[in-house]
N, C-alpha and C positions, 0 to 999 in steps of 0.2 A: 809607635812610641819610640822615642829616642832617649838615649842616656847622654846628656850634654857633656858631662865630665869626661866621657870617653869618646865623644864625637862620633857616635855610631848608632845605627838603629838597633833596638832591642827586640821588638816583636811587632807583628801586625796580624790583623784579622778583619773579617768583614762583619761589621756591626749592624749596618743598615743596607741589606742587599738591594741592588738596582736603584739606588737613590743617593743623594748627597748627604754627607755629614756636615751639619751647619754650625755646631757648637759643641765644645768639650769643656768639662770642669773636673778637677780632682777634689775628692772628698777625703779628708784624712781618715785613716783606717783602711787604706788600700782599696778604694772604690773610685772607679771612673764613671762619669755621667756623660752620656752622648745624646745629642739631639739630631734627628734626621728629617729629611723632607718626606719620609714615609708616614709621618704623623705619630711618632713615638719618641719618648725619652726613655733611654735604657740605662740600667745600672749594672756595671760590670765589676766583678771582684778581681783585682789584680794581684797575683801571687808575688811574694817578695822575690827579688832577683838575687842571683849569686854575684856578690860584689867583686869577687876575684875574676869571674868569667865575663862579667859585664853584660849579661843577658838574662832574660826571664826564663824560668824553668818551663812553664807551660802556658800557652795562650788560652784565654777564656773561650770556652766552647758555646756557652749559652748565657744570656743575661739573667741575673738573679731576679730582676723584676723590671717592669716597664710601666710607663705612664702615658696614656693617650694625650696628644696635644694637637693643636690646630696645624694643619699641613699646608694651608694656603697663604699664611702670613710670612713675612720676612723677619719677624721679630725673634731674636734669640732669647733663650731662657737666661735668667739671672740667678746666681747661686752665691750666697753670702752667709757668714756666721752671724748668729743673733747678737753676739758681743764683739766689739772691735778687738782684733788681736793685739795683745801687748807683749807677746812672747811666742812660745811654741803653741801650735794649735793642737787640741786633743779632740778625739772623736766624741768625747762626752759632751762637748758644747753643742747645743741645738743649732741647726742650720735651717735656712729658708731657701726654697726654690720657687721662683716666680716664672710663670709661663702663660701663654694664651691658650686656654683650653678649647676643646671641641665644642661646637654649638649644640643646642638641644635638638630633639627629634621633631620634625614637622609632621603634618597630617599625612603626607604621602610617604612617610617613613624615610625621607631623605635627611641627611645631616646638614644642619644650617651652620655654615662656617662663616661667621661674621667677622672674626678676628678682632672684636672690640672688647671682649671680656678679659679680665686678669684674674688669675688664680694663684694663691700662694700656699705652698705645702710646707709644713714643719717636719723636718727630719731629725732623728730616725723614727719618730712616732708615726710618720706617714699620715698626718692629719691635716685637712684643709682648714687653714685659719682665716683666709680671706678669699672671697669670691665676689667680684664686683664688675658691673658693666662700665668699663672706662669710656665707652662711647655715649653713655646716657647716665650721668651721675647725679641727676636731680637738680634742684634749684640752686645748689651751690655753684654749679658750672652751667649757667644758662647758655644755650646755644651749642653745647658740645655734643648734642645728639647726632650732628653731621660731622663729627670729628674724624670719621674714617677708621681705618685699621690701626691697631697698636703697632708701632714701628720699633720701639726700643724700651727695655726695662732695666732698671738699676736699683738694687737693694741698698739700704743704708744700715750698716751695723750699729748697734747701740754702744756708745762709749761708757765705761764705768762711771765717769764723772758727769754724764749727760743728765739733764733734768726733765726731759720731755716724758710725757706719760705713756705714749704709744710704744708698744713692744715691737711692732712690725711696720717699718717705713719703707716705701718703695716709690721710686720715680717712674712715671709713665709718660712716654712721648708718642704722639699719634700723627696720623697722616695729614691732619689739618694744621700742624705746626704748633700744637698746644703742648705745654709741659705741665703735668699734674703731679702733686705730691700727695700720696695716700698714706694715712696713718691708721692701721687696723681697719682698712676698708673705707675710711672717711676722708674726703678731700680736705686737706689742710691748706694748700696753696696752689695757685694757678698762674701761668704766664701764657698769654696768647700771642700768636704770630711771632714766634721767636726769631725765625730766619727770614721773615717776610710774610705778607698776607697769603695764606693758603699754601705755604711752602712746607713740605713734609720734613720732619726730623728723622734722619735715617741712621744716625749713630749717636751714642751718648756714652760718656765715661766720667766717673766721679773721682775726685781727688782722694787719695787714701786718708782716712781720718787721723791716725796717729801723727801724720806729718804736719797737720794744720791746726791741731787743737792747742790754742794758746791760752785761753782763759776758761775757768770753770763755769763762769756765769753766762758765757756767750759762745756758741759753736758756729763757726763759719766754714762752709764747704763750698768748694769751687768745682764746677762741672763744665765739661766741654760738650757742645752740641754741633753735629755736622749734618749737612744736607746736600742736595744736588747743586750743580754748578749755578752760580748766581751772577748778579751784576749786569743783567741784560738791559737793553733799552726799554723793554716793556715793563720791567720791574727793577728800577735802579736801586731801590732800597733793599733788595734781596742780598743776603750774604750766605756763604757756604760754611762758615765757622763762627760760632758765638760762644762766649764764656758767660756763665750765669752763676751768681753767688747765692747760696742758700744760707740764710741767717736764722738761727734760733735765738730770739731776743727775749731774755728773761724779764726785761722791764716792761714788755708788752704781753704779759701773761703767757709767755712761751709761744706766742703765735709765730710760726715760721713765715719768712718772706722770700720770694724768688726775685732777684734783682739782677738785670743784665749789667755787665761792667763795660767800661769804655774799651772799644776794640779798635786798635790801630793797625791790625793786621790786614793787609790788602787782600781782596777776594781773589782766589786763584782761578776761578771760572772753570774748574774741572770736576768739582764734586768730591765729597768726603765719604769714604767707604768704611773706615774703621778708626777708632780712637783708643789710646791707652796711656795712662799716667805711669810715670816711674814711681817706685815705692816711696821715695823721699818727697813726692808731691811737688817737685820743682820743674819737671819736664813732662811734656805730653807729646806723644807721637801721633801724627795725623796722617793716616793712610789715604791716598787719593786715587781717583779712578784713572789717572794717567800713569800709574806705576811708580810715582814718587812718594816719599814720606817727608812731610814737613815736621820740623822740630820746633816746638813753641815753649818758651820759658816763662814761668811765673816769677815776676820780679818781687822781691821782698821790700815793700814800701808800706806806708800807712794805709794807702788804698790799693786794692789788688789791681795789678796791671800785667799785661802779657806782651811778649814780643817774639817775633819769628827769628830763629837762629840760622835757618838754612834748610837745605833739602838733602835727602839721601835718595839716590837713584838706584833702582833695582838692577843688580848685575845679571849678565847672561841673557838679557832680553834683546829686543830688536829696536831699530830706529833710535840709536844713541841711548840704549839702556831701557827704553820703555818696553813694557810687556805687550805681547801681541793680544792677550786677553781672550775674551769669549764673545761670540756673536749672540748678544743677549736680547735683541729686539729688532723689529722691522718698522720701517716708516714708508708711508705712501707719499710719493713726491708731489702728486697732484690728484685731484678727484678721479678715481677709477684708474689711476696710473700704476706703473710697476712698483713693486715693493723692494726697497733697498735695505740690506742688512746694516745695522749700526754696530760698529766695532767699539767695544768698551774695554779699556785697560784699567786694571784695578789691583790694589793691594787688598786681598780678601780679608786678611786679619793681621794684627800685630799686637805684641804685648811685651812688657819688660819682665824679665825674670826676677824672682824675689831674692833679695840680698845681694844683687850684683847690678852692673850697669849694662847688661846684655839686652839687646832688643831683637826679638824674633819677628820676622815678617813672612807671610805665606802668599804665594801667587798661584793663580789657577793654571791648569793644564788643559787648555781648550784651543780650538782653531789652529792646531799644529804647534802651539808653543809648549815648551817643557815646563811643567810646574816646578816650583822651587820653594825651599824653606831657607831663608837667609838669616844669619846671626851677625848683629852689629854690636860693636863695643862703643857705647855712648858714655864718655867719661867726664863730661862737663860737671864739675862739682864746686867751682868757685862761686862765691856769693857776691 
């Protein structure tokens, strides 16, 4: 943990031994939630730190509780307040945590890790409010039984002026390229082949609600979807970045609609690893597998449009700023031939800090490269 105001580390501890920490969230009331590849989501109580000394008093020695989760999926948990924040967040506001749970027990007592189910837990009650099989959601999504694993989750807080009836809304992106909107476990909207036929959605980020709520009778949300490198000769229609608008239209009985918007951004052919909107909803950072960050602006017009502003290149890397990355896969060059390592360079995660224009990006420390956490000042505010 770092204290950004003092630009120094505050404390560190091992939360998931012998495995990777894949996702972190802060819950108001001094609780940190961590997800690891060991198949557990753990809750840690963080003591208040001495502001004068700029460090925490004592590191947590044991998690206060833990939640079993699927360990074979790449899907990160999603954590969001039940009501969209309009000011300071208080711990008394209920929160939702969506994740891919572990599978059921088979006859041979082995655990079935399908990675297709989605479970939503209400906190602090610790009650399961939604449990659904996202890979087989019935007649409302015919053909989704072969949708593959759940790849990304995104919860939608309820705005005080919103008129939809569902209390728990969550977006689910899967391996087959489908985007599903669930409301209290029921499919409300669906969009197929978002990035191309059979192309998986690997990253998803939703525009903050307070920044885009313009009318009480209609709520429009813009989300960014990212996938692997696209634009090949075999699949010319494939893209690696797409923006989709979610519209709650009260004139159509409140039925939500998922609508792709016109995308004039050229395909980068490198793949998207992470996405993050700035708090004002005007900029989105697109972390790429080549170690660069694309900055995309939402233009304020009658119809939603986006345009690319440029790139940020990770500092301290190799080959003109690119990260050395990690050796993540192997490829057989020909039948029964030698296996060659594939080098992948990636921005593992990035996010904008709340209440400022700072962008934080994290890079892995594998294959001899030094891991890094970089802080960028992205100050474009003109309209």
